[in-house]
N, C-alpha and C positions, 0 to 999 in steps of 0.2 A: 623552507621546502620548496623546491624547484617546480614552476609551473610545468603542465604537461600540455602536450598537444590536445585541442577539442576531440580529434578522431582518436585518438586512444582511448581517452574518458569513454567515448560512444561504443567502441568496441568491447571495453572492459563491461560497461552497462549491460550491453547486449548478451554477452556470453553469459553475466549472472542470470539476466531475466532469462535465456533459454534454459538455464540450469534449472530455475525454478519451474518453469512450464513442464520440465522433462521430468522433475521428482511427482507432480501434480498429477501428470499424465500416465506415468508408470503406477502411482498410487491408483489409479482406475484400473488402468488393464492388466496388472500383475493378478489383482484380488478379483477381476470382472464383476465390479461394481462401481458403476459411473457416479455415486452422488459425490465423492470427494472433489469432484469437477466444480461443484457451487460455490467453492474457496476462492475460485479465479474469478470470478464474476464480484464477489464480496470484495475482494482485495482491491480488484481494478476501479470501483467506483468509491473505495475508501478513500481518496485524496480530493474527490472532488467537492463535496461542501465546504470542506477548508479553502479550497482554490476560487470557488463561487462567491464565498462570504468574503474574502479577501479583495475580492475585486468591488464588490457594493461598498466596501468600507469608505467613508467619506473622509478623505487624508487632507483637504483644504481647510477643515475646521481646524483652528487653533487650539481648542480643548481637546481634543482627540489624542493628543500623544499622552496628557495625565492621566485620563480615563480611560478604562477599557471599553472596547466597541462591543454592544451585545451581538451584532452581526456574527463577528470574528470568534467569539464566544461561543456562539452556536454551532459555526462551521467547526470548530474544534471539538465541540460535544458529536455532534455527528460524525466526524472522521475518528473519534475514539470508538464511539457506538459500532462502527462498521469493524474495526480492526478486532476488536472483543468479539465480534461476531465471526468473524472469519477464523478466529483462534477457538472459539468454543463449538464450532459447529462441527468440525471433525471429533471434537473430544466427546460430544453428545452423542453423536453417530456410534463411537466406539463404545460408548457406555451402554447404549441401546443394541449393542451385537450387531447393527447392520452391517460396518465394516471393522475390518480386523486392527489391532493396534499398531502393526506395521505400516499399515495403509494410513493411518490417523496421525504416524509421526513423519511420513514421507509428505503428507498433504499440508501439515503445519510446516515444515520447515520449506518447503517450495512456495506456500504461501507468504511466509515472511520474507522471502527472497524476491519474490516479485513487488511486493509493496515496498521493500527497502530499495528496490532497484528504482522504482517510480519516483520516490520521495527523493534519492540521490540525484536522478536526474534534474529534477526540480530544482534542487540547491545546486546544483554544477551550473545550469543556465539560466539562472535566475537575473533577470534584467534589474541592474541596480538604478534607482532613482537619484539624476543628480542634478541640482539647480544652479 
């Protein structure tokens, strides 16, 4: 696979992120109910626990490679909790008939695009540790 220019990666990720935000905003504006906008906040804070807990992992310990770190596991748990919350919130709102099914689908797909873009951005531009 040929390596691509980092600028083209940023442009593609920005386009996908804009499409995700557009879907979420349209799910709110078209049906005149702004509650699906909460999904944006949930998906924006979803990667934060994982990132913060990985920073606090003690990588200098020679035993840390063989055994799992509880801080990293807790960060993954919180990240998974936020992702499931971001997916379940529109479903719960649609079940309670607060929003329509179309708004639910647009909100879920837009939220997944936003979260996927954030994760892809961190994977593309993660600094590798070289000794």
